[in-house]
C-alpha positions in Angstrom: -35.9 -54.2 -47.3 -34.2 -50.9 -48.4 -36.7 -49.1 -46.7 -36.5 -51.1 -43.6 -32.9 -50.5 -43.4 -32.7 -46.9 -43.7 -35.2 -47.3 -40.9 -33.2 -49.0 -38.9 -30.0 -46.8 -39.4 -32.1 -43.3 -38.8 -33.4 -45.1 -35.9 -29.7 -45.9 -34.8 -28.3 -42.8 -35.2 -31.1 -40.8 -33.6 -30.4 -43.2 -30.7 -27.0 -42.2 -31.0 -27.6 -38.2 -30.1 -30.3 -38.8 -27.9 -27.1 -40.8 -25.7 -24.5 -38.0 -26.2 -26.9 -35.5 -24.9 -27.7 -37.4 -22.4 -24.2 -38.1 -21.2 -23.3 -33.8 -21.5 -26.2 -33.7 -19.3 -24.8 -35.2 -16.5 -20.8 -33.8 -16.8 -20.6 -30.5 -14.8 -19.3 -27.7 -16.2 -15.8 -26.5 -15.4 -16.0 -23.6 -13.4 -13.3 -22.1 -10.6 -10.3 -23.8 -10.0 -10.5 -26.3 -12.6 -11.3 -24.0 -14.9 -7.7 -22.2 -14.0 -6.5 -25.3 -14.0 -7.9 -25.9 -17.7 -6.8 -22.5 -18.6 -3.2 -22.6 -17.3 -3.2 -26.1 -18.7 -4.3 -24.8 -22.2 -1.5 -22.3 -22.0 1.5 -25.2 -21.4 0.5 -26.7 -24.3 -0.1 -24.2 -26.6 2.8 -21.8 -25.3 5.9 -23.9 -24.2 8.1 -25.2 -27.0 11.0 -27.4 -26.2 13.2 -24.5 -25.0 10.9 -23.6 -22.6 12.7 -25.0 -20.2 11.4 -23.6 -16.6 7.7 -23.6 -18.1 8.1 -27.0 -17.7 9.2 -27.4 -14.1 6.6 -28.6 -11.3 7.1 -25.6 -9.4 6.2 -23.5 -12.2 3.0 -25.8 -13.4 2.2 -25.9 -10.1 2.5 -22.4 -9.8 0.5 -21.8 -13.2 -2.9 -23.6 -12.4 -2.9 -21.8 -8.9 -6.4 -19.6 -7.9 -4.0 -16.9 -6.9 -1.8 -17.0 -10.4 -5.3 -16.7 -12.3 -6.5 -13.7 -9.7 -3.8 -11.8 -10.8 -3.4 -12.7 -14.2 -7.2 -12.5 -15.3 -6.7 -8.6 -13.6 -5.6 -6.8 -16.7 -3.7 -3.9 -14.5 -2.5 -6.0 -13.0 -0.9 -8.0 -15.7 0.6 -5.5 -17.9 2.3 -3.9 -15.1 4.2 -7.9 -13.9 4.7 -8.0 -17.8 6.4 -5.3 -18.1 10.4 -4.7 -18.1 10.1 -2.6 -15.1 8.6 -5.1 -13.0 11.3 -7.9 -14.4 14.4 -6.4 -13.6 12.9 -5.8 -10.2 11.3 -9.6 -9.1 14.7 -10.7 -10.9 16.8 -9.2 -7.9 17.7 -11.1 -4.5 15.3 -10.5 -1.9 12.3 -9.3 -4.1 9.5 -10.7 -2.3 11.1 -9.6 1.4 11.9 -6.0 0.3 8.6 -5.6 -1.7 5.7 -7.0 1.0 8.0 -5.3 3.7 5.9 -2.4 6.1 8.4 0.1 5.0 7.8 -0.8 0.9 4.5 -0.9 1.5 3.9 2.5 3.4 6.0 4.3 1.2 4.7 2.7 -2.0 1.1 4.2 -0.8 2.6 7.4 -1.4 3.8 9.7 -4.3 7.2 10.3 -3.2 9.1 7.4 -3.9 7.0 6.5 -6.9 8.5 9.8 -8.2 11.5 10.0 -7.2 12.2 6.3 -8.4 11.4 8.2 -12.5 14.1 10.4 -11.6 17.6 9.8 -14.0 19.8 9.9 -11.4 17.6 7.7 -8.1 19.2 4.2 -9.9 22.8 5.6 -10.2 22.4 7.4 -6.2 20.4 5.2 -4.8 22.2 2.1 -6.1 25.2 3.0 -4.5 26.1 0.2 -1.8 27.4 3.7 0.3 23.5 5.6 -0.1 22.4 3.8 2.8 24.3 5.1 4.7 22.8 9.1 3.8 19.6 7.7 4.5 19.9 7.1 7.9 22.2 10.3 8.4 20.0 13.1 9.8 22.4 15.7 8.8 21.9 14.5 5.2 18.4 14.8 5.5 19.0 18.5 6.6 20.9 18.9 4.0 18.7 18.0 0.8 16.0 19.8 1.9 17.9 23.2 1.6 17.2 24.4 -2.2 21.1 26.1 -1.9 21.8 22.8 -1.4 20.5 21.4 -5.2 21.5 24.3 -6.5 25.4 23.5 -4.9 25.1 19.9 -6.4 24.9 21.0 -9.7 27.7 23.3 -9.8 30.6 21.5 -11.7 33.3 23.1 -8.8 31.4 21.7 -6.1 31.1 18.3 -8.2 35.1 18.4 -8.8 35.4 18.8 -4.7 33.5 16.3 -4.0 35.7 13.7 -6.1 39.2 15.1 -4.8 37.6 14.3 -1.2 36.4 10.9 -2.7 40.1 10.1 -4.1 41.9 11.7 -0.9 39.4 9.4 1.6 38.5 12.1 3.7 37.6 10.6 6.9 38.8 13.8 9.3 37.1 17.3 9.8 40.8 18.4 9.6 41.4 16.8 6.3 38.2 18.2 4.4 39.0 22.2 5.9 42.4 21.9 4.1 41.6 19.9 1.3 37.9 22.8 1.3 40.8 26.1 1.4 42.6 24.8 -1.6 43.2 27.5 -3.9 41.9 25.5 -6.5 38.2 25.6 -4.2 38.5 29.1 -4.3 35.3 30.2 -6.6 32.9 27.5 -5.6 33.6 28.8 -1.8 32.8 32.1 -2.9 29.4 31.4 -4.0 26.2 32.3 -2.0 25.0 28.4 -1.7 28.7 27.1 -0.5 28.7 30.1 2.0 25.0 29.4 2.8 24.7 25.7 2.8 29.0 26.0 4.8 27.4 27.7 7.9 24.9 25.1 8.9 28.3 22.7 9.2 25.8 19.7 7.3 27.9 19.4 4.5 31.3 18.6 6.2 29.2 15.6 8.7 28.1 14.0 5.2 31.5 14.0 3.5 32.7 12.3 6.8 29.8 9.3 5.7 31.2 6.6 3.4 29.9 7.7 -0.3 28.8 11.1 -0.1 31.5 12.3 -1.8 31.9 9.5 -4.5 27.9 9.7 -5.1 28.1 13.9 -4.7 31.0 14.2 -7.5 28.7 12.7 -10.2 25.1 14.7 -11.9 22.7 12.0 -9.9 22.7 13.8 -6.8 22.2 17.3 -8.0 19.4 15.8 -10.5 17.8 13.4 -7.8 18.0 17.1 -5.0 15.8 18.9 -8.0 13.2 16.1 -7.8 10.0 17.1 -5.9 9.6 14.6 -2.9 13.4 13.9 -2.7 13.6 15.6 0.6 10.2 14.4 1.9 11.4 10.6 1.4 14.6 10.7 2.6 13.1 12.6 5.1 10.8 9.2 5.8 12.3 6.7 8.3 10.4 3.9 6.1 13.2 5.0 3.4 16.1 4.5 5.8 14.4 1.2 6.6 14.1 0.5 2.9 17.8 1.5 2.0 19.1 -0.5 4.6 17.3 -4.2 3.4 19.9 -6.9 2.0 19.0 -6.5 -2.1 18.0 -2.7 -2.2 20.2 -0.7 -3.6 21.0 -3.6 -5.9 17.5 -3.4 -6.9 17.5 0.2 -6.8 20.2 0.4 -8.8 18.3 -1.5 -11.7 15.9 0.9 -12.9 13.1 -1.6 -12.7 11.3 0.9 -9.3 10.3 3.4 -12.3 7.4 0.8 -12.5 6.2 2.4 -9.3 4.5 5.1 -11.4 2.8 2.5 -13.2 -1.1 3.2 -12.5 -2.3 0.5 -9.6 1.1 -0.6 -8.4 0.6 0.4 -4.9 -3.0 -1.2 -4.7 -1.3 -4.1 -6.8 1.0 -4.3 -3.9 -1.1 -4.3 -0.8 -3.5 -6.8 -2.8 -3.0 -10.3 -0.4 -2.7 -12.5 -3.7 0.2 -10.6 -4.9 1.7 -11.4 -1.6 1.0 -14.5 -2.1 2.3 -14.8 -5.5 5.3 -12.8 -4.9 6.2 -16.3 -2.3 5.3 -18.9 -4.6 9.0 -20.4 -5.4 7.1 -20.9 -8.9 6.9 -17.4 -9.2 10.9 -16.5 -8.3 11.7 -19.6 -10.7 9.2 -17.7 -13.6 10.7 -14.6 -12.3 14.7 -15.3 -12.3 14.6 -17.1 -15.9 13.2 -13.6 -17.8 10.3 -15.7 -18.4 7.4 -13.9 -16.2 5.9 -12.2 -19.1 5.3 -15.1 -21.1 3.4 -16.3 -18.4 1.5 -13.7 -17.1 0.2 -12.5 -20.8 0.8 -15.8 -23.0 -0.8 -14.5 -25.8 1.3 -11.9 -26.3 -1.1 -8.8 -25.4 
């Protein structure tokens, strides 16, 4: 009897094993989007705490479970750019998706000039000034910053003091500008070779009449930009003027986030159709403004 009972138990165990293997054989493996959704759900269950309100948002969850998010997240180069502090600053800016997907931005991203200039210490302060958009579309300004003498002049303390005085006086006419320049306090700067060369072109006086120039030129930022390789070429590019005129660009530039453009793979990423879909997603926008973007893109804290 005991042997018979043992035999029955063994037969039952074998039967259960066979049934389990048959079930596994009939169950299709997760692939493609199904695997992506499963991964997103695992991320949600493992990473979210009671405080992760944004990550629990339905729009955000739909985004995390989308195929386009998976395509970006599984590209190490793209994922690390998006998870960077610089990109987070950009993504949280107003009109981010519209600006980054614009033809002007894409064309400038394909070249080196904007990336080089955006990495300059003076970029955020100068281009982030609300008045810079007026200068970017001013032919006289493009000519001025293309002149090597102006780069040297802009770095001189006497010139910056003169521009500070012009800004304070709200100079709007050539007569008032000439009166200010001819003051005794500005004799030293007038006698420099750089000033004489620049003054003879008439471009400086035209720029001073442009709103924002004197304020910008009175600081250190413009001199630093003029000394940056690529700035003159950038200002001469019509796409840069278009970009500067877009709503929200000045504020975006002021965050210093555009320095991320120097990252390897940035221009390729912004031209990627998957990326365009990602930044246009409402769930992405929610993540970007909440500050949880890096947590979502690199959930393991890589």
